MARLODREN-462136 format. One record per residue (C-alpha): residue in three letters; x, y, z; residue number from 0. Coordinates in Angstrom, 2 decimals. Layout:
BEGIN
ATOM  type       c1       c2       c3  seq
ATOM   ALA        X        Y        Z  NUM
...
This chain:
BEGIN
ATOM  type       c1       c2       c3  seq
ATOM   MET     0.41    -5.01    30.42    0
ATOM   VAL    -0.05    -7.84    27.92    1
ATOM   LEU    -2.16    -9.78    30.45    2
ATOM   LEU    -4.35    -6.73    31.09    3
ATOM   ARG    -4.83    -6.16    27.38    4
ATOM   ASN    -5.81    -9.80    26.81    5
ATOM   CYS    -8.28    -9.70    29.72    6
ATOM   MET    -9.92    -6.54    28.37    7
ATOM   PHE   -10.14    -8.10    24.90    8
ATOM   SER   -11.80   -11.21    26.39    9
ATOM   LEU   -14.29    -9.05    28.27   10
ATOM   PHE   -15.08    -7.24    25.02   11
ATOM   LEU   -15.87   -10.56    23.35   12
ATOM   LEU   -18.32   -11.38    26.15   13
ATOM   VAL   -20.31    -8.18    25.64   14
ATOM   PRO   -23.16    -8.85    23.17   15
ATOM   MET   -23.27    -6.57    20.16   16
ATOM   THR   -26.44    -4.49    20.05   17
ATOM   ALA   -28.76    -4.44    17.08   18
ATOM   VAL   -27.87    -0.80    16.49   19
ATOM   ALA   -24.17    -1.65    16.25   20
ATOM   ASP   -24.92    -4.46    13.79   21
ATOM   GLU   -26.79    -2.01    11.57   22
ATOM   GLU   -24.14     0.69    11.60   23
ATOM   ILE   -21.63    -0.92     9.26   24
ATOM   LEU   -21.45    -3.71     6.73   25
ATOM   PRO   -21.17    -7.09     8.50   26
ATOM   SER   -17.81    -8.77     8.00   27
ATOM   THR   -19.44   -11.75     6.25   28
ATOM   ALA   -21.46    -9.61     3.85   29
ATOM   GLY   -20.60   -10.37     0.25   30
ATOM   VAL   -18.58   -13.50     1.03   31
ATOM   PRO   -20.01   -16.37    -1.07   32
ATOM   VAL   -21.35   -19.35     0.91   33
ATOM   ILE   -20.71   -22.47    -1.19   34
ATOM   SER   -20.66   -26.24    -1.00   35
ATOM   TRP   -17.25   -27.83    -0.62   36
ATOM   THR   -17.87   -29.58    -3.93   37
ATOM   ASP   -17.81   -26.21    -5.70   38
ATOM   ALA   -14.62   -24.84    -4.10   39
ATOM   GLY   -12.55   -25.53    -7.22   40
ATOM   GLY   -14.40   -22.76    -9.02   41
ATOM   TYR   -13.34   -20.14    -6.47   42
ATOM   VAL    -9.54   -20.38    -6.49   43
ATOM   ASP    -7.89   -17.19    -5.11   44
ATOM   GLN   -11.24   -15.97    -3.78   45
ATOM   GLU   -12.47   -15.65    -0.21   46
ATOM   VAL   -15.45   -17.91     0.46   47
ATOM   ILE   -17.34   -19.69     3.22   48
ATOM   VAL   -17.30   -23.42     2.45   49
ATOM   GLN   -19.96   -25.68     3.94   50
ATOM   GLY   -19.84   -29.44     4.33   51
ATOM   LYS   -19.29   -32.38     6.64   52
ATOM   ILE   -15.78   -33.40     7.67   53
ATOM   PHE   -15.33   -36.95     6.35   54
ATOM   GLU   -12.03   -37.72     8.05   55
ATOM   THR    -9.19   -35.96     9.89   56
ATOM   SER    -5.52   -36.70    10.35   57
ATOM   LYS    -2.62   -34.98    12.01   58
ATOM   ARG     1.05   -35.16    11.24   59
ATOM   LYS     3.97   -33.42    12.88   60
ATOM   THR     3.79   -30.44    10.50   61
ATOM   ILE     0.15   -30.31     9.36   62
ATOM   CYS    -3.42   -31.28    10.22   63
ATOM   PHE    -5.88   -32.29     7.50   64
ATOM   LEU    -9.65   -31.85     7.62   65
ATOM   ASN   -10.84   -33.80     4.59   66
ATOM   PHE   -14.31   -33.51     3.15   67
ATOM   ASP   -14.20   -36.79     1.22   68
ATOM   ARG   -12.13   -39.95     0.85   69
ATOM   GLU   -10.31   -38.72    -2.30   70
ATOM   ARG    -9.42   -35.37    -0.68   71
ATOM   LYS   -11.12   -33.41    -3.44   72
ATOM   PHE   -11.32   -30.56    -0.94   73
ATOM   THR    -9.34   -30.15     2.27   74
ATOM   ALA    -8.89   -27.62     5.04   75
ATOM   ILE    -5.38   -27.59     6.46   76
ATOM   VAL    -3.86   -26.30     9.70   77
ATOM   ARG    -0.09   -25.95     9.77   78
ATOM   ALA     1.98   -26.72    12.86   79
ATOM   ALA     2.80   -23.04    13.36   80
ATOM   ASN    -0.90   -22.49    14.15   81
ATOM   PHE    -1.59   -25.58    16.30   82
ATOM   ASP    -1.35   -23.51    19.48   83
ATOM   ASN    -4.21   -21.28    18.27   84
ATOM   PHE    -6.60   -24.20    18.83   85
ATOM   PRO    -7.48   -25.00    22.49   86
ATOM   VAL    -8.72   -28.40    21.29   87
ATOM   SER    -6.71   -30.14    18.59   88
ATOM   PRO    -8.56   -29.59    15.28   89
ATOM   GLU    -8.51   -33.25    14.21   90
ATOM   LEU   -10.49   -34.02    17.37   91
ATOM   LYS   -12.73   -30.97    17.59   92
ATOM   TYR   -14.01   -31.09    14.00   93
ATOM   ALA   -14.10   -34.82    13.29   94
ATOM   SER   -17.43   -35.79    11.66   95
ATOM   LYS   -18.80   -32.26    12.20   96
ATOM   VAL   -20.85   -30.21     9.75   97
ATOM   VAL   -18.93   -26.96     9.41   98
ATOM   ARG   -18.61   -23.70     7.62   99
ATOM   ILE   -15.01   -22.62     6.99  100
ATOM   ARG   -14.09   -19.11     5.87  101
ATOM   GLY   -10.90   -18.52     3.95  102
ATOM   ILE    -9.20   -18.08     0.60  103
ATOM   VAL    -9.26   -21.04    -1.74  104
ATOM   SER    -5.86   -22.14    -3.04  105
ATOM   GLN    -4.69   -25.20    -4.95  106
ATOM   PHE    -2.29   -27.98    -4.07  107
ATOM   LYS    -1.54   -30.58    -6.73  108
ATOM   GLY    -4.58   -29.42    -8.65  109
ATOM   LYS    -7.01   -29.78    -5.74  110
ATOM   PRO    -8.67   -26.90    -3.87  111
ATOM   GLN    -7.95   -26.25    -0.21  112
ATOM   ILE    -8.33   -23.59     2.47  113
ATOM   GLU    -5.66   -22.87     5.04  114
ATOM   VAL    -7.03   -22.30     8.52  115
ATOM   TYR    -5.08   -20.15    10.95  116
ATOM   SER    -7.61   -19.74    13.76  117
ATOM   PRO   -10.73   -21.49    15.12  118
ATOM   LYS   -12.57   -18.23    14.39  119
ATOM   GLN   -12.59   -19.32    10.75  120
ATOM   ILE   -14.64   -22.45    11.51  121
ATOM   THR   -18.28   -22.56    12.61  122
ATOM   ILE   -19.81   -25.88    13.67  123
ATOM   LEU   -23.40   -26.38    12.47  124
ATOM   GLU   -26.03   -28.70    13.88  125
ATOM   LYS   -26.89   -29.87    10.37  126
ATOM   GLU   -26.42   -28.93     6.75  127
ATOM   GLU   -28.07   -25.57     6.04  128
ATOM   PRO   -29.58   -24.45     2.72  129
ATOM   LEU   -27.08   -22.57     0.61  130
ATOM   PRO   -28.02   -19.22    -0.91  131
ATOM   PRO   -28.46   -19.35    -4.68  132
ATOM   PRO   -25.62   -17.75    -6.65  133
ATOM   PRO   -26.45   -14.25    -7.89  134
ATOM   VAL   -27.56   -13.93   -11.47  135
ATOM   GLY   -25.62   -10.94   -12.69  136
ATOM   LYS   -26.69    -8.50   -15.32  137
ATOM   THR   -24.82    -8.61   -18.57  138
ATOM   SER   -23.99    -5.72   -20.82  139
ATOM   LYS   -26.54    -5.10   -23.51  140
ATOM   SER   -25.90    -6.47   -26.98  141
ATOM   ASP   -27.59    -3.57   -28.76  142
ATOM   GLY   -24.40    -1.49   -28.94  143
ATOM   ILE   -25.56     1.04   -26.33  144
ATOM   VAL   -22.92     1.62   -23.62  145
ATOM   THR   -23.68     3.59   -20.45  146
ATOM   LEU   -20.81     5.40   -18.74  147
ATOM   ALA   -21.23     7.14   -15.38  148
ATOM   THR   -19.15     8.81   -12.68  149
ATOM   TYR   -19.99     9.02    -8.99  150
ATOM   ASN   -18.21    10.37    -5.92  151
ATOM   VAL   -19.47     7.92    -3.30  152
ATOM   LEU   -18.48     9.92    -0.18  153
ATOM   ASN   -16.00     8.11     2.03  154
ATOM   LEU   -16.46     4.46     1.11  155
ATOM   PHE   -14.36     3.47     4.14  156
ATOM   ASP   -14.18     0.18     6.03  157
ATOM   GLU   -14.00    -0.35     9.79  158
ATOM   HIS   -10.28    -1.14     9.88  159
ATOM   ASP    -7.49     1.29    10.73  160
ATOM   ASP    -4.92     1.57     7.95  161
ATOM   PRO    -1.62     2.40     9.68  162
ATOM   TYR    -0.29     3.97     6.49  163
ATOM   HIS    -3.07     6.53     6.07  164
ATOM   ARG    -4.79     9.13     8.21  165
ATOM   ASP    -8.12     7.33     8.15  166
ATOM   GLU    -8.71     7.44    11.89  167
ATOM   GLY   -10.92    10.49    11.54  168
ATOM   THR   -13.20     8.86     8.97  169
ATOM   LYS   -15.69     6.31    10.27  170
ATOM   ALA   -16.78     3.28     8.32  171
ATOM   LYS   -19.59     4.19     5.97  172
ATOM   PRO   -22.89     3.43     7.76  173
ATOM   LYS   -24.85     0.49     6.44  174
ATOM   GLU   -27.87     2.73     5.83  175
ATOM   GLN   -25.77     4.94     3.55  176
ATOM   LEU   -24.36     1.89     1.79  177
ATOM   GLU   -27.88     0.68     1.04  178
ATOM   LYS   -28.89     4.10    -0.32  179
ATOM   LEU   -25.70     4.24    -2.36  180
ATOM   ALA   -26.39     0.82    -3.87  181
ATOM   GLU   -29.95     1.85    -4.66  182
ATOM   THR   -28.66     4.89    -6.56  183
ATOM   ILE   -26.08     2.83    -8.45  184
ATOM   ARG   -28.84     0.44    -9.52  185
ATOM   LYS   -30.81     3.41   -10.85  186
ATOM   VAL   -27.80     4.55   -12.87  187
ATOM   ASP   -27.35     1.00   -14.23  188
ATOM   ALA   -24.04     1.90   -15.89  189
ATOM   ASP   -21.99    -0.60   -17.86  190
ATOM   VAL   -18.88     1.28   -16.74  191
ATOM   LEU   -18.94     3.25   -13.49  192
ATOM   ALA   -16.10     5.54   -12.40  193
ATOM   LEU   -15.92     6.11    -8.64  194
ATOM   GLU   -14.16     8.55    -6.36  195
ATOM   GLU   -13.50     8.44    -2.58  196
ATOM   VAL   -12.97     4.67    -2.32  197
ATOM   GLU   -10.66     3.60     0.52  198
ATOM   ASN    -9.37     0.37    -1.01  199
ATOM   ARG   -10.12    -2.32    -3.54  200
ATOM   GLY   -10.92    -4.96    -0.92  201
ATOM   TYR   -13.74    -2.96     0.59  202
ATOM   LEU   -15.05    -1.94    -2.83  203
ATOM   GLU   -15.25    -5.62    -3.80  204
ATOM   ARG   -16.96    -6.38    -0.49  205
ATOM   PHE   -19.52    -3.63    -1.19  206
ATOM   VAL   -20.14    -4.88    -4.73  207
ATOM   HIS   -20.57    -8.51    -3.64  208
ATOM   ALA   -22.83    -7.62    -0.71  209
ATOM   MET   -24.90    -4.76    -2.10  210
ATOM   LEU   -24.70    -5.11    -5.89  211
ATOM   PRO   -24.50    -8.88    -6.48  212
ATOM   ASN   -26.80    -8.81    -9.51  213
ATOM   MET   -25.31    -5.82   -11.32  214
ATOM   GLY   -22.74    -7.78   -13.29  215
ATOM   TYR   -19.69    -5.83   -12.10  216
ATOM   LYS   -17.18    -8.62   -12.54  217
ATOM   HIS   -14.27    -6.22   -13.01  218
ATOM   VAL   -13.22    -4.03   -10.07  219
ATOM   VAL   -10.31    -1.61   -10.58  220
ATOM   CYS    -8.88     0.43    -7.69  221
ATOM   TYR    -5.34     1.76    -7.40  222
ATOM   GLU    -3.84     3.36    -4.32  223
ATOM   GLY    -3.26     7.04    -4.99  224
ATOM   ASN    -1.48     9.86    -3.21  225
ATOM   ASP    -4.18    11.07    -0.84  226
ATOM   ARG    -2.93    10.96     2.75  227
ATOM   ARG    -6.39    10.05     4.05  228
ATOM   GLY    -6.50     7.14     1.63  229
ATOM   ILE    -9.28     7.99    -0.85  230
ATOM   ASP    -8.74     6.51    -4.31  231
ATOM   CYS   -10.24     6.47    -7.80  232
ATOM   ALA   -11.84     3.26    -9.06  233
ATOM   VAL   -13.85     1.71   -11.89  234
ATOM   LEU   -16.54    -0.97   -11.96  235
ATOM   SER   -17.14    -2.61   -15.33  236
ATOM   ARG   -19.38    -5.24   -16.85  237
ATOM   PHE   -17.00    -5.35   -19.79  238
ATOM   PRO   -13.55    -6.94   -19.69  239
ATOM   VAL   -10.78    -4.60   -18.60  240
ATOM   GLY    -7.43    -4.33   -20.39  241
ATOM   PRO    -4.34    -2.38   -19.32  242
ATOM   VAL    -4.66     0.00   -16.37  243
ATOM   THR    -2.34     2.97   -15.82  244
ATOM   SER    -1.89     5.04   -12.67  245
ATOM   TYR    -0.26     8.45   -12.92  246
ATOM   ARG     0.27     8.85    -9.17  247
ATOM   HIS     4.06     8.95    -9.54  248
ATOM   VAL     4.17    11.53   -12.34  249
ATOM   ARG     5.77    14.82   -11.28  250
ATOM   PHE     4.96    18.10   -12.97  251
ATOM   SER     5.18    21.85   -12.50  252
ATOM   ASP     2.97    23.43    -9.87  253
ATOM   GLY     2.98    26.67   -11.86  254
ATOM   SER     5.16    28.60    -9.42  255
ATOM   GLY     8.57    27.02    -9.91  256
ATOM   GLY     8.01    23.90    -7.81  257
ATOM   MET     7.08    20.33    -8.60  258
ATOM   MET     4.03    18.34    -7.53  259
ATOM   GLY     1.99    15.23    -8.28  260
ATOM   PHE    -1.73    14.54    -8.51  261
ATOM   ARG    -3.20    15.07    -5.06  262
ATOM   ARG    -5.18    11.84    -5.44  263
ATOM   ASP    -4.47    10.17    -8.78  264
ATOM   LEU    -5.33    10.04   -12.44  265
ATOM   ILE    -6.05     6.50   -13.59  266
ATOM   ARG    -6.57     5.22   -17.12  267
ATOM   VAL    -8.60     2.06   -17.62  268
ATOM   ARG    -8.94     0.30   -20.96  269
ATOM   ILE   -12.48    -1.01   -21.47  270
ATOM   GLU   -12.82    -3.84   -23.98  271
ATOM   PRO   -16.47    -4.55   -24.89  272
ATOM   PRO   -16.75    -7.81   -26.84  273
ATOM   GLY   -17.45    -7.10   -30.49  274
ATOM   ARG   -17.11    -3.34   -29.95  275
ATOM   PRO   -14.16    -0.94   -30.09  276
ATOM   SER   -12.05    -0.57   -26.97  277
ATOM   PHE   -12.04     2.81   -25.28  278
ATOM   ASP   -10.22     4.40   -22.34  279
ATOM   VAL   -11.81     5.85   -19.23  280
ATOM   PHE    -9.69     8.33   -17.27  281
ATOM   VAL   -10.83     8.96   -13.70  282
ATOM   VAL    -9.81    12.10   -11.80  283
ATOM   HIS   -10.40    13.55    -8.38  284
ATOM   PHE    -8.81    17.00    -8.33  285
ATOM   LYS    -7.84    18.93    -5.23  286
ATOM   SER   -10.82    20.11    -3.19  287
ATOM   LYS   -11.60    23.77    -2.58  288
ATOM   ARG   -10.63    23.42     1.06  289
ATOM   GLY    -8.13    26.20     1.62  290
ATOM   GLY   -10.05    28.64    -0.55  291
ATOM   GLY    -8.19    30.45    -3.32  292
ATOM   ALA    -4.93    28.73    -2.46  293
ATOM   SER    -6.28    25.48    -3.87  294
ATOM   GLU    -7.05    26.82    -7.35  295
ATOM   PRO    -3.42    26.77    -8.65  296
ATOM   ILE    -3.20    23.12    -7.58  297
ATOM   ARG    -6.29    22.18    -9.60  298
ATOM   CYS    -4.98    24.17   -12.57  299
ATOM   ALA    -1.65    22.33   -12.41  300
ATOM   GLU    -3.46    18.99   -12.23  301
ATOM   ALA    -5.65    19.99   -15.17  302
ATOM   THR    -2.62    21.10   -17.19  303
ATOM   GLN    -0.86    17.77   -16.68  304
ATOM   ALA    -4.00    15.75   -17.41  305
ATOM   ARG    -4.55    17.76   -20.58  306
ATOM   LYS    -0.95    17.12   -21.65  307
ATOM   ILE    -1.52    13.37   -21.32  308
ATOM   LEU    -4.69    13.59   -23.39  309
ATOM   ASP    -3.03    15.80   -26.03  310
ATOM   ASP    -0.26    13.21   -26.42  311
ATOM   ILE    -2.93    10.62   -27.21  312
ATOM   LEU    -4.74    12.87   -29.69  313
ATOM   GLU    -1.48    13.78   -31.39  314
ATOM   ARG    -0.89    10.10   -32.12  315
ATOM   ASP    -4.51     9.38   -33.04  316
ATOM   GLU    -7.00    12.18   -33.57  317
ATOM   LYS    -9.82     9.60   -33.61  318
ATOM   ALA    -8.86     8.08   -30.24  319
ATOM   LEU   -11.81     6.98   -28.13  320
ATOM   PHE   -11.60     8.10   -24.51  321
ATOM   ALA   -13.49     9.92   -21.78  322
ATOM   ILE   -12.11    11.71   -18.75  323
ATOM   CYS   -14.53    11.87   -15.88  324
ATOM   GLY   -14.80    12.28   -12.14  325
ATOM   ASP   -14.90    14.91    -9.44  326
ATOM   PHE   -13.07    17.95   -10.82  327
ATOM   ASN   -13.94    20.02    -7.74  328
ATOM   ASP   -14.50    23.06    -9.93  329
ATOM   THR   -17.30    24.53   -12.02  330
ATOM   TRP   -17.55    24.60   -15.80  331
ATOM   ASP   -16.40    28.22   -16.11  332
ATOM   SER   -13.34    27.77   -13.85  333
ATOM   GLN    -9.80    28.07   -15.13  334
ATOM   ALA    -9.06    24.43   -14.38  335
ATOM   MET   -12.03    23.24   -16.44  336
ATOM   LYS   -11.09    25.55   -19.31  337
ATOM   ILE    -7.64    23.98   -19.32  338
ATOM   ILE    -8.90    20.41   -19.33  339
ATOM   ARG   -11.52    21.10   -22.01  340
ATOM   GLY    -8.99    22.66   -24.39  341
ATOM   GLY    -9.52    25.27   -27.05  342
ATOM   GLU   -12.00    25.51   -29.87  343
ATOM   ASP    -9.96    23.41   -32.31  344
ATOM   ASN   -10.57    19.79   -33.25  345
ATOM   THR    -8.89    18.55   -30.05  346
ATOM   ALA   -11.39    20.19   -27.69  347
ATOM   LEU   -13.14    17.75   -25.39  348
ATOM   ARG   -16.91    17.55   -25.54  349
ATOM   SER   -19.30    17.61   -22.63  350
ATOM   PHE   -23.05    17.26   -22.88  351
ATOM   GLN   -24.34    18.94   -19.73  352
ATOM   ASP   -26.20    21.38   -21.99  353
ATOM   ASP   -28.74    18.55   -22.25  354
ATOM   LEU   -29.42    18.97   -18.53  355
ATOM   PRO   -31.83    21.47   -16.98  356
ATOM   GLU   -30.03    24.71   -16.21  357
ATOM   GLY   -28.52    24.79   -12.73  358
ATOM   THR   -28.44    21.00   -12.26  359
ATOM   PRO   -26.04    20.31    -9.36  360
ATOM   THR   -23.78    17.32    -8.85  361
ATOM   TYR   -22.55    18.48    -5.44  362
ATOM   ASN   -25.76    18.39    -3.43  363
ATOM   ARG   -25.03    19.98    -0.04  364
ATOM   ALA   -27.41    22.90     0.27  365
ATOM   ARG   -24.91    25.70     0.83  366
ATOM   TYR   -22.55    24.73    -1.97  367
ATOM   ARG   -24.79    23.16    -4.61  368
ATOM   SER   -23.01    23.25    -7.96  369
ATOM   MET   -21.95    21.11   -10.89  370
ATOM   ILE   -18.38    19.92   -10.32  371
ATOM   ASP   -18.58    16.33   -11.65  372
ATOM   PHE   -18.27    15.87   -15.41  373
ATOM   ILE   -17.80    13.39   -18.22  374
ATOM   LEU   -15.68    14.87   -21.03  375
ATOM   CYS   -15.30    12.98   -24.30  376
ATOM   SER   -12.62    12.93   -26.96  377
ATOM   PRO   -13.84    14.16   -30.36  378
ATOM   GLY   -13.84    10.56   -31.59  379
ATOM   LEU   -15.94     9.22   -28.72  380
ATOM   ALA   -18.28    12.23   -28.82  381
ATOM   ASN   -19.39    11.14   -32.31  382
ATOM   TYR   -21.21     8.20   -30.69  383
ATOM   TYR   -23.02    10.13   -27.97  384
ATOM   VAL   -26.71     9.31   -27.75  385
ATOM   PRO   -28.57    12.64   -27.91  386
ATOM   LYS   -30.25    13.72   -24.67  387
ATOM   SER   -28.77    10.76   -22.77  388
ATOM   CYS   -26.81    12.92   -20.32  389
ATOM   ARG   -28.51    12.65   -16.93  390
ATOM   VAL   -27.89    13.48   -13.29  391
ATOM   ILE   -29.74    11.54   -10.59  392
ATOM   SER   -30.48    13.97    -7.78  393
ATOM   GLY   -30.09    13.03    -4.15  394
ATOM   SER   -28.54    13.86    -0.80  395
ATOM   VAL   -26.49    12.09     1.84  396
ATOM   LYS   -29.75    11.03     3.49  397
ATOM   SER   -31.51     9.87     0.33  398
ATOM   SER   -28.63     8.51    -1.76  399
ATOM   GLY   -25.69     7.99     0.59  400
ATOM   SER   -23.46    10.64    -0.96  401
ATOM   ASP   -23.02    14.40    -1.13  402
ATOM   HIS   -22.52    14.08    -4.90  403
ATOM   ASN   -24.99    13.11    -7.61  404
ATOM   PRO   -23.97    10.64   -10.32  405
ATOM   VAL   -23.58    11.80   -13.92  406
ATOM   MET   -24.28     9.40   -16.78  407
ATOM   ILE   -24.19     9.42   -20.57  408
ATOM   GLN   -24.64     6.83   -23.31  409
ATOM   PHE   -22.84     5.91   -26.51  410
ATOM   ASP   -24.21     4.04   -29.51  411
ATOM   PHE   -21.57     1.81   -31.06  412
ATOM   LYS   -23.92    -0.04   -33.43  413
ATOM   SER   -22.52     1.80   -36.44  414
ATOM   LEU   -19.03     0.50   -35.65  415
ATOM   ASN   -19.92    -3.12   -36.48  416
């Protein structure tokens, strides 16, 4: 059986991939920086593709060295446990060759190196090839205006099966949708962008590096939540990020005598703009309406617990700066949204969708168009809202890559100098 499986795998490798297949998903190399070996020291703990000419090789009983210069300022290593993975011994095959090596940069005695496990990590080139210029990322504006947005990106899934989640029924997001999604995110141009329906941090980083290299999103936050399919909440930020809290393990009443947790998660991300006050962004993705009326008590329980967390903050500091945003999966007049908004006292959260044209949807599928994505602000943060800055960028799965539309608002922190 093992022999048959290996033969079938070998046959698969011999079948050329069609152009259509290449266009369906994000290529595995997309977003991986291609750098000179001389620059590897600046990419420690990051995955890169290093290019250069092997200066010398040597092999000991326990390790093989592929050195890029006499002083071993950068080295690729192959440990003895992986020697059998190479049909031709690496110190012979790669001697004096121009190569590209893909891997994660680590350090040994202060010098960068990449560990190679398989010949698939190494590509031999005929000659040195031009390296792509590093992306010039956007920086946050210095005028005190901060843009916050939320966007359900519709199944940002990779092509790999996660054995711990039921992701088999969700295909990798098509490359065409990824391109449309990136185009929409560029239109939003948020300094802080909350996201829902992200499969994992690794793929989100891959998407950012490949599709949004110039947007300045140096900080990528994504925590694994409770969803059995594997969709998580995340944040992209141009500003430094401080403490991050996940509430996935919190248990609370389901309203009928039982206990439950957030169906996905509630995450809290501290945003720390240089020279400006720090503020918290909470990201939610409440239970969907699948299941009809039976799902409403679940959303109400989630809203009740989220509101309790926010009330605890406001009780300690009535001027606290925070926003809670995301896909609430319910409309403004629903019971769950009434709970999360609070009463008419000075702890009520503020939303600014009144600045939008009446009937503006955030869920854009024709049959169910409605506004179910919101940004709600603490009374303190609401004081810095830029009038008329609340916007929704309309789209569709075909035109924007998602069945939700992003919501964005702006704050003016100039007066806090």
